[in-house]
VEXFIVO-984934 format. One line per 4 residues: number of its first residue (from 0); their letters; for each residue z, x, y of C-alpha. Coordinates in nm, 2 decimals, always signed. Layout:
// VEXFIVO-984934
NUM = A = Z:X:Y | ...
//
This chain:
// VEXFIVO-984934
0 = MPEL = -0.69:-0.27:+0.06 | -0.31:-0.33:+0.12 | -0.16:+0.05:+0.23 | +0.19:+0.13:+0.23
4 = PEVE = +0.26:-0.04:+0.54 | +0.12:-0.33:+0.40 | +0.32:-0.34:+0.11 | +0.62:-0.28:+0.30
8 = TTLR = +0.55:-0.54:+0.52 | +0.54:-0.76:+0.25 | +0.82:-0.66:+0.06 | +1.04:-0.72:+0.35
12 = AIKK = +0.92:-1.05:+0.40 | +1.06:-1.16:+0.05 | +1.36:-0.94:+0.05 | +1.57:-1.27:+0.08
16 = FKGS = +1.48:-1.39:-0.30 | +1.76:-1.05:-0.39 | +1.98:-1.24:-0.59 | +1.82:-1.57:-0.63
20 = LLKE = +1.76:-1.71:-0.99 | +1.40:-1.68:-1.07 | +1.40:-2.00:-1.29 | +1.05:-1.97:-1.43
24 = ARIH = +0.70:-1.82:-1.37 | +0.35:-2.01:-1.39 | +0.07:-1.79:-1.44 | -0.27:-2.04:-1.37
28 = NRNL = -0.47:-1.69:-1.47 | -0.38:-1.39:-1.68 | -0.73:-1.21:-1.59 | -0.64:-1.01:-1.36
32 = RWKV = -0.78:-0.61:-1.31 | -0.50:-0.64:-1.64 | -0.43:-0.91:-1.85 | -0.09:-1.07:-1.78
36 = VDSF = +0.12:-1.01:-2.12 | +0.18:-1.33:-2.34 | +0.55:-1.32:-2.30 | +0.57:-1.29:-1.94
40 = ETSV = +0.70:-1.63:-1.87 | +0.97:-1.61:-2.14 | +1.09:-1.30:-2.05 | +1.16:-1.37:-1.66
44 = KDQV = +1.30:-1.72:-1.70 | +1.61:-1.76:-1.57 | +1.70:-1.43:-1.43 | +1.85:-1.30:-1.16
48 = VESL = +1.66:-1.09:-0.91 | +1.90:-0.77:-0.89 | +1.68:-0.58:-0.63 | +1.35:-0.60:-0.46
52 = ERRA = +1.16:-0.21:-0.42 | +0.85:-0.07:-0.31 | +0.73:+0.27:-0.49 | +0.40:+0.37:-0.38
56 = KYII = +0.16:+0.05:-0.32 | +0.41:-0.16:-0.57 | +0.64:-0.38:-0.53 | +0.93:-0.40:-0.78
60 = FKLS = +1.14:-0.68:-0.92 | +1.42:-0.58:-1.10 | +1.56:-0.86:-1.32 | +1.89:-0.91:-1.45
64 = NDKK = +1.79:-0.86:-1.80 | +1.66:-0.48:-1.73 | +1.31:-0.60:-1.72 | +1.10:-0.51:-1.41
68 = IILH = +0.81:-0.70:-1.24 | +0.57:-0.43:-1.10 | +0.33:-0.62:-0.86 | -0.01:-0.45:-0.71
72 = LGMS = -0.15:-0.67:-0.47 | -0.53:-0.48:-0.54 | -0.81:-0.51:-0.29 | -0.77:-0.85:-0.19
76 = GSLR = -0.40:-0.99:-0.32 | -0.11:-1.14:-0.11 | +0.19:-1.33:-0.14 | +0.31:-1.61:+0.03
80 = IAKN = +0.62:-1.82:+0.05 | +0.63:-2.19:+0.02 | +0.88:-2.45:-0.04 | +0.86:-2.62:-0.38
84 = NENF = +0.82:-2.97:-0.22 | +0.49:-2.87:-0.03 | +0.18:-2.91:-0.14 | +0.10:-2.52:-0.20
88 = FIKH = -0.16:-2.47:-0.42 | -0.48:-2.32:-0.30 | -0.79:-2.15:-0.45 | -0.73:-1.84:-0.58
92 = DHIE = -0.37:-1.85:-0.65 | -0.29:-1.70:-0.98 | +0.11:-1.63:-1.05 | +0.38:-1.84:-0.92
96 = LIFD = +0.75:-1.70:-0.91 | +0.95:-2.01:-0.85 | +1.28:-2.01:-0.72 | +1.59:-2.29:-0.65
100 = EERI = +1.37:-2.39:-0.35 | +1.10:-2.22:-0.27 | +0.85:-2.02:-0.43 | +0.63:-1.64:-0.44
104 = IYND = +0.27:-1.72:-0.48 | +0.03:-1.44:-0.55 | -0.31:-1.52:-0.47 | -0.62:-1.27:-0.50
108 = PRRF = -0.93:-1.39:-0.43 | -1.11:-1.05:-0.63 | -0.86:-1.05:-0.92 | -0.80:-0.62:-0.90
112 = GSMH = -0.45:-0.69:-0.83 | -0.22:-0.70:-1.11 | +0.16:-0.80:-1.24 | +0.34:-0.60:-1.53
116 = LTSD = +0.63:-0.61:-1.69 | +0.83:-0.33:-1.83 | +1.17:-0.21:-1.97 | +1.15:+0.17:-1.82
120 = IDKH = +1.02:+0.21:-1.45 | +0.98:+0.61:-1.45 | +0.75:+0.57:-1.80 | +0.52:+0.30:-1.71
124 = KLIK = +0.16:+0.37:-1.65 | +0.12:+0.31:-1.30 | +0.47:+0.50:-1.19 | +0.51:+0.80:-1.38
128 = NLGP = +0.24:+1.00:-1.21 | +0.30:+0.89:-0.86 | +0.36:+1.18:-0.62 | +0.62:+1.15:-0.34
132 = EPLS = +0.70:+0.88:-0.10 | +0.54:+0.98:+0.26 | +0.81:+0.85:+0.43 | +1.08:+1.03:+0.24
136 = KNFN = +1.22:+1.42:+0.28 | +1.04:+1.51:-0.05 | +0.69:+1.45:+0.16 | +0.71:+1.77:+0.37
140 = AKDF = +0.52:+2.08:+0.51 | +0.64:+2.34:+0.29 | +0.54:+2.15:-0.06 | +0.22:+2.01:+0.10
144 = FSGC = +0.06:+2.31:+0.18 | +0.18:+2.47:-0.14 | -0.04:+2.21:-0.31 | -0.34:+2.21:-0.08
148 = SHSK = -0.34:+2.57:-0.15 | -0.44:+2.52:-0.50 | -0.73:+2.24:-0.41 | -1.04:+2.28:-0.30
152 = TNIK = -1.13:+1.93:-0.22 | -1.15:+1.79:+0.10 | -0.84:+1.71:+0.28 | -0.89:+1.34:+0.32
156 = SYLM = -0.95:+1.27:-0.06 | -0.64:+1.49:-0.11 | -0.41:+1.30:+0.11 | -0.60:+0.99:-0.07
160 = NQKN = -0.49:+1.13:-0.42 | -0.18:+0.95:-0.48 | -0.03:+1.25:-0.72 | -0.04:+1.43:-0.43
164 = VVGI = +0.16:+1.13:-0.17 | +0.16:+0.79:-0.21 | +0.08:+0.53:-0.03 | -0.19:+0.66:+0.25
168 = GNIY = -0.52:+0.45:+0.16 | -0.82:+0.49:+0.37 | -0.75:+0.33:+0.71 | -0.41:+0.57:+0.75
172 = ASES = -0.56:+0.86:+0.61 | -0.82:+0.86:+0.89 | -0.58:+0.77:+1.15 | -0.31:+1.06:+1.04
176 = LFLA = -0.62:+1.31:+1.03 | -0.74:+1.25:+1.39 | -0.36:+1.25:+1.54 | -0.31:+1.62:+1.33
180 = KIHP = -0.69:+1.69:+1.47 | -0.76:+1.80:+1.10 | -1.18:+1.74:+1.01 | -1.13:+1.52:+0.69
184 = LKNA = -1.39:+1.71:+0.56 | -1.21:+2.00:+0.57 | -1.09:+2.17:+0.20 | -0.73:+2.11:+0.13
188 = NELD = -0.71:+2.49:+0.07 | -0.82:+2.61:+0.43 | -0.53:+2.46:+0.60 | -0.27:+2.68:+0.72
192 = LDAC = +0.08:+2.59:+0.71 | +0.11:+2.50:+1.09 | -0.19:+2.24:+1.03 | +0.03:+2.09:+0.75
196 = KRLV = +0.33:+2.05:+0.96 | +0.11:+1.85:+1.17 | -0.08:+1.64:+0.91 | +0.27:+1.54:+0.73
200 = AAGK = +0.41:+1.51:+1.10 | +0.11:+1.28:+1.18 | +0.16:+1.05:+0.87 | +0.51:+0.97:+0.90
204 = KILE = +0.44:+0.88:+1.25 | +0.12:+0.64:+1.19 | +0.29:+0.47:+0.87 | +0.61:+0.43:+1.09
208 = QAIE = +0.44:+0.27:+1.37 | +0.20:+0.07:+1.12 | +0.52:-0.10:+0.94 | +0.71:-0.12:+1.28
212 = VGGT = +0.40:-0.38:+1.42 | +0.35:-0.55:+1.06 | +0.05:-0.34:+0.92 | -0.34:-0.38:+0.97
216 = TLKD = -0.51:-0.69:+0.91 | -0.86:-0.65:+0.92 | -0.98:-0.93:+0.69 | -0.75:-1.02:+0.37
220 = FYSA = -0.41:-0.88:+0.48 | -0.12:-1.14:+0.54 | +0.27:-1.09:+0.50 | +0.44:-1.36:+0.29
224 = DGSP = +0.54:-1.53:+0.57 | +0.20:-1.57:+0.69 | +0.22:-1.28:+1.00 | -0.08:-1.08:+1.01
228 = GYFK = -0.05:-0.71:+1.09 | -0.13:-0.58:+1.44 | -0.18:-0.20:+1.40 | -0.57:-0.31:+1.40
232 = FKLN = -0.47:-0.31:+1.79 | -0.39:+0.09:+1.81 | -0.67:+0.23:+1.55 | -0.79:+0.52:+1.73
236 = VYGR = -1.08:+0.60:+1.47 | -1.10:+0.35:+1.19 | -1.43:+0.10:+1.22 | -1.48:+0.26:+1.60
240 = EGEP = -1.82:+0.41:+1.50 | -2.01:+0.46:+1.80 | -1.72:+0.41:+2.03 | -1.58:+0.66:+2.29
244 = CNKC = -1.29:+0.87:+2.18 | -0.95:+0.77:+2.30 | -0.86:+1.12:+2.40 | -1.16:+1.30:+2.47
248 = KGTI = -1.45:+1.03:+2.53 | -1.67:+1.18:+2.28 | -1.79:+0.97:+2.01 | -1.63:+0.81:+1.67
252 = CKTI = -1.85:+0.92:+1.38 | -1.86:+0.76:+1.06 | -1.94:+0.97:+0.75 | -1.86:+0.84:+0.35
256 = VNQR = -1.63:+1.07:+0.16 | -1.62:+0.97:-0.19 | -1.76:+0.64:-0.12 | -1.52:+0.55:+0.15
260 = ATFF = -1.61:+0.49:+0.50 | -1.45:+0.77:+0.68 | -1.41:+0.77:+1.06 | -1.34:+1.10:+1.30
264 = CEAC = -1.36:+1.28:+1.61 | -1.65:+1.55:+1.61 | -1.48:+1.69:+1.92 | -1.08:+1.67:+1.86
268 = QS = -1.10:+1.73:+1.47 | -1.17:+2.09:+1.35
//
């Protein structure tokens, strides 16, 4: 699933459409994770895209009529940009946002993504309960420690809970915990302030590094300009079960946490 770095990379690739006129939307399949509303096409037609932003794993188009489009890429969703005069249609293309010379195409083989329309972004069901952005000052060791101290869940699950901090999915949770030298099965309330400082710093560093190289392409993800993400070449633990640890030369282990594959070094992480 695209996580924060992949969504941020996608956002940056379509930023050029800020200030452009969205001439029309074409829906080829409304049956995504949530059905696309029937009023979508008429609501967005001939509206200027005033801003393009990211909140957690969502891309938000703010339109000139004060409507907002919320896009979630889901498990296998991606955007791509095509010229209007090109033979652009391929299998699993579900939505087209058509501009003067180009269009943004939403493709999603598994259809776990979604596209929503709202007038009040802060009250929308996908947005209203989200935690702080991990690259903002609101994600800090003091507040994170306070939250952890009241939770008996394992720290990996706590880190992936979007109410605690947004955008950190399976790959970057494993990588952040490795960098912070914290075992993924350790209870959140067992972390002291120093451990929380390490984890917050590690999370920010990992995400910044991933964004810098365009995210992680393991199977489905490509940015809207067609570029893959190269962070897969920097992974220390994720997907490396049985391989030697890059730091201690011990063996990378794998376990399942909340039905998600979790990778760690038994020697480096405690």
